[in-house]
ZAMARGU-4260 file (C-alpha; in steps of 0.2 Angstrom, whole numbers, plus 5000, padded with zeros to 4 digits):
<rodrens>
0) 4707/5011/5140 | 4689/5017/5137 | 4679/5020/5153 | 4665/5009/5145 | 4678/4994/5144
5) 4685/4998/5161 | 4667/4996/5169 | 4666/4979/5162 | 4681/4974/5172 | 4677/4984/5188
10) 4660/4991/5192 | 4659/5009/5199 | 4676/5014/5191 | 4678/5032/5186 | 4689/5042/5175
15) 4708/5042/5181 | 4705/5027/5192 | 4718/5013/5192 | 4712/4995/5189 | 4722/4979/5190
20) 4718/4964/5178 | 4727/4949/5170 | 4733/4951/5152 | 4727/4938/5140 | 4742/4931/5130
25) 4743/4920/5115 | 4752/4903/5117 | 4766/4908/5105 | 4769/4925/5112 | 4784/4919/5123
30) 4792/4910/5108 | 4790/4925/5096 | 4797/4937/5109 | 4812/4925/5112 | 4816/4924/5094
35) 4815/4943/5092 | 4826/4945/5106 | 4838/4932/5099 | 4839/4941/5082 | 4842/4958/5090
40) 4856/4951/5101 | 4864/4942/5086 | 4863/4958/5076 | 4871/4968/5090 | 4885/4955/5091
45) 4888/4956/5072 | 4889/4975/5073 | 4901/4975/5087 | 4912/4962/5079 | 4911/4972/5063
50) 4916/4988/5072 | 4930/4979/5081 | 4937/4972/5065 | 4937/4990/5057 | 4945/4997/5072
55) 4959/4984/5072 | 4963/4984/5053 | 4960/5003/5052 | 4976/5005/5062 | 4985/4994/5050
60) 4979/5003/5034 | 4994/5009/5024 | 5005/4996/5033 | 5012/4979/5029 | 5001/4964/5035
65) 5004/4945/5035 | 4992/4932/5032 | 4989/4914/5025 | 4983/4911/5007 | 4965/4904/5008
70) 4962/4901/4990 | 4967/4907/4973 | 4952/4911/4961 | 4952/4918/4944 | 4970/4925/4947
75) 4964/4934/4963 | 4972/4928/4980 | 4961/4927/4995 | 4971/4929/5011 | 4965/4924/5029
80) 4968/4936/5043 | 4959/4926/5056 | 4945/4939/5059 | 4944/4945/5041 | 4949/4940/5023
85) 4960/4951/5012 | 4960/4951/4993 | 4976/4952/4983 | 4969/4956/4965 | 4979/4950/4950
90) 4984/4967/4945 | 4991/4971/4962 | 5003/4955/4962 | 5021/4955/4956 | 5022/4948/4939
95) 5027/4930/4939 | 5022/4927/4957 | 5013/4911/4961 | 5004/4907/4977 | 4997/4891/4985
100) 4984/4888/4998 | 4992/4888/5016 | 5006/4899/5010 | 5011/4914/5021 | 5012/4930/5012
105) 5015/4948/5016 | 5007/4963/5007 | 5003/4981/5008 | 4986/4985/5016 | 4980/5000/5005
110) 4962/5000/5009 | 4949/4994/5022 | 4932/4994/5015 | 4916/4992/5025 | 4903/4985/5012
115) 4886/4977/5014 | 4894/4960/5011 | 4907/4962/5024 | 4924/4970/5028 | 4936/4970/5013
120) 4954/4971/5015 | 4962/4977/4999 | 4980/4971/4997 | 4995/4975/4985 | 5012/4968/4983
125) 5015/4979/4967 | 5012/4996/4976 | 5027/5008/4977 | 5023/5010/4996 | 5025/4991/4998
130) 5044/4993/4995 | 5045/5008/5006 | 5037/4999/5020 | 5049/4984/5018 | 5064/4996/5019
135) 5056/5004/5035 | 5055/4986/5042 | 5073/4982/5038 | 5081/4999/5042 | 5081/5005/5060
140) 5087/5022/5054 | 5071/5024/5044 | 5060/5019/5059 | 5068/5032/5070 | 5067/5046/5057
145) 5085/5048/5054 | 5084/5042/5036 | 5069/5047/5025 | 5063/5039/5008 | 5059/5055/4999
150) 5051/5046/4983 | 5049/5030/4975 | 5047/5024/4957 | 5043/5006/4953 | 5039/4993/4940
155) 5035/4979/4950 | 5045/4963/4948 | 5058/4971/4937 | 5066/4987/4944 | 5063/5001/4957
160) 5072/5017/4962 | 5071/5025/4979 | 5078/5042/4984 | 5084/5043/5001 | 5090/5057/5013
165) 5098/5058/5030 | 5094/5071/5043 | 5111/5067/5051 | 5126/5071/5041 | 5135/5057/5050
170) 5123/5044/5044 | 5125/5037/5026 | 5107/5035/5020 | 5112/5023/5006 | 5123/5013/5017
175) 5109/5012/5030 | 5097/5005/5017 | 5109/4992/5009 | 5115/4986/5026 | 5131/4977/5031
180) 5136/4966/5016 | 5120/4970/5008 | 5110/4960/5020 | 5095/4973/5021 | 5093/4976/5003
185) 5095/4958/4999 | 5081/4953/5011 | 5069/4965/5002 | 5075/4959/4985 | 5071/4941/4989
190) 5054/4946/4996 | 5051/4954/4979 | 5056/4940/4969 | 5073/4946/4963 | 5067/4964/4959
195) 5082/4975/4955 | 5083/4991/4967 | 5092/5007/4964 | 5095/5017/4980 | 5100/5035/4976
200) 5104/5051/4986 | 5090/5063/4986 | 5094/5082/4984 | 5083/5097/4985 | 5093/5104/4971
205) 5084/5097/4956 | 5099/5097/4945 | 5108/5086/4957 | 5093/5075/4960 | 5089/5072/4942
210) 5107/5068/4938 | 5107/5056/4952 | 5091/5048/4946 | 5098/5040/4930 | 5111/5030/4941
215) 5121/5020/4937 | 5125/5030/4922 | 5137/5045/4924 | 5131/5062/4918 | 5142/5075/4909
220) 5130/5089/4909 | 5112/5093/4913 | 5101/5107/4908 | 5084/5111/4916 | 5069/5120/4907
225) 5059/5126/4922 | 5044/5131/4911 | 5042/5114/4902 | 5048/5105/4918 | 5060/5096/4907
230) 5078/5090/4909 | 5091/5087/4896 | 5105/5076/4901 | 5121/5073/4892 | 5131/5057/4895
235) 5146/5049/4887 | 5142/5038/4872 | 5147/5022/4880 | 5134/5027/4894 | 5120/5030/4883
240) 5112/5013/4883 | 5115/5012/4902 | 5106/5029/4905 | 5091/5025/4895 | 5090/5007/4901
245) 5082/4991/4893 | 5066/4997/4884 | 5069/5014/4891 | 5066/5008/4909 | 5080/5017/4918
250) 5075/5034/4911 | 5057/5031/4913 | 5059/5027/4932 | 5070/5042/4934 | 5056/5053/4927
255) 5044/5045/4939 | 5056/5047/4953 | 5059/5065/4950 | 5043/5071/4942 | 5054/5079/4928
260) 5053/5075/4909 | 5070/5068/4905 | 5079/5068/4888 | 5095/5058/4886 | 5108/5062/4873
265) 5126/5057/4869 | 5142/5067/4870 | 5140/5078/4855 | 5159/5083/4855 | 5164/5065/4856
270) 5153/5060/4842 | 5161/5074/4831 | 5178/5068/4836 | 5174/5050/4831 | 5168/5057/4814
275) 5184/5066/4812 | 5194/5051/4815 | 5185/5041/4802 | 5189/5054/4789
</rodrens>
C-alpha cells in the first residue's frame, strides 16, 4: 500500500507501520469463490477417479477381463466394466460372433489408453494371446509354470496351433492342456465358437519343431535351409492334402508358429512307383 493511501485511513502513519482496516467486498464475491472452489474440487475428484481407473485396469492389461455388453454400434461392441467402458472393434471379434445388449462376454485387454475423452479399454477376442490366456485359466500346470506355451498361431474362428513345453519330464504338456476327457480344451473351444485347436509339442530342435508343426500330417523327411530360413517337408502322397490343409491353412499356421517358410511335397519315390505300375 502506498504511504499516501495509508494516511487517508490512519493519520500519522509512517513507513513500515502496520494498520488494520476492513476490506470492501462485492456482493457476489462469496458466490464466485464458492463456485470456483466447487469446480476445483470436482476437477480434483475427476482426476483422482481417472488415476484410480488407470491404476486398476493397468494391472489387468494383457489379461482376460469380463464385462456386460452395453451396446453394439457399427459393428463395434461396447462393454461395461462398471467404472470404465471397453470397446471390442469389429476387426478384433471372432468371425461369425453376434452380441446382444446385456450379454456377459470375456475378452483380452490389450491396451489401456488415457485420452482427452476418457479412459479407453481396447479389447480383442481374435488376438493370439486371448487363446493363450484361456489355456492359462483352464490349466493349473501353466499357471504354476510347469507347462509353457512357447508360440501360438491363430486364424480366429477357424483354427489355431499352440506349441507347448513341459519343464517337468514327468508332466505331459499336451495332456495337461487337453484335460481329462478333453474337458479343458473343449471349454476353450466352446468359448471360441467351435474354433479347432491343434496342440503340438515344442522342441528347441528346429527340425523336430517344424515337423511337429504340420500335425496331424505325418512327415517322411525334412530339410532345412538355414540361410533362407526355409524348410522343405516330404510327406506321403495320401498325407499331402492334410499337411497343406484347406486353402493352405495348416501349412500357413505352421509357418506362423515356427517362424520358418515351409514347402510341402509328396513322396517322390512313391510317385515314381505309381508311374511304373501304370506302365
